[in-house]
PLY file of the C-alpha trace (Angstrom):
ply
format ascii 1.0
element vertex 59
property float x
property float y
property float z
element edge 58
property int vertex1
property int vertex2
end_header
98.27 -110.39 -3.64
98.65 -106.91 -5.12
96.00 -105.32 -7.27
96.40 -105.36 -11.03
95.65 -102.20 -12.95
94.49 -102.14 -16.56
96.28 -98.86 -17.24
99.78 -100.33 -16.99
102.29 -98.20 -18.90
99.59 -96.13 -20.62
100.37 -92.47 -21.31
98.66 -89.86 -19.12
95.84 -87.91 -20.72
95.05 -84.26 -20.03
91.83 -85.29 -18.26
93.72 -87.68 -15.98
96.21 -84.99 -15.04
93.39 -82.60 -14.18
91.69 -85.30 -12.09
94.97 -86.00 -10.27
95.37 -82.30 -9.45
91.77 -82.09 -8.23
92.00 -85.16 -6.00
95.35 -84.03 -4.57
93.90 -80.57 -3.78
91.01 -82.24 -1.94
93.59 -83.89 0.32
92.97 -87.48 -0.71
95.57 -90.08 0.23
97.75 -91.78 -2.37
95.93 -95.11 -2.02
92.50 -93.48 -2.53
93.72 -91.56 -5.60
95.19 -94.76 -6.98
91.88 -96.60 -6.70
89.89 -93.68 -8.11
92.13 -93.41 -11.15
92.79 -97.15 -11.60
96.54 -96.59 -11.70
99.24 -97.90 -9.40
100.37 -95.90 -6.38
103.87 -95.77 -7.84
102.55 -94.34 -11.11
100.55 -91.68 -9.25
103.53 -90.79 -7.07
105.92 -90.50 -10.02
103.55 -88.34 -12.07
102.76 -86.08 -9.11
106.46 -85.54 -8.49
107.07 -84.82 -12.17
104.30 -82.18 -12.22
105.05 -80.75 -8.76
101.75 -81.90 -7.25
101.74 -82.48 -3.51
99.98 -85.63 -2.27
98.71 -85.71 1.33
100.47 -88.13 3.64
97.81 -89.50 5.96
98.92 -91.46 9.02
0 1
1 2
2 3
3 4
4 5
5 6
6 7
7 8
8 9
9 10
10 11
11 12
12 13
13 14
14 15
15 16
16 17
17 18
18 19
19 20
20 21
21 22
22 23
23 24
24 25
25 26
26 27
27 28
28 29
29 30
30 31
31 32
32 33
33 34
34 35
35 36
36 37
37 38
38 39
39 40
40 41
41 42
42 43
43 44
44 45
45 46
46 47
47 48
48 49
49 50
50 51
51 52
52 53
53 54
54 55
55 56
56 57
57 58
């Protein structure tokens, strides 16, 4: 079963955007960022693309 996130469809705050940028710069994977921010991977991916933030692709 997939994880449920409490932040479903909530607008992004300035602090969350800064945290996303910081975690992405550290090279964290999408799944780790998702857990740290309690948002879905899809939400993280969409917002990163919108803001031009590169997320590391770990294999």
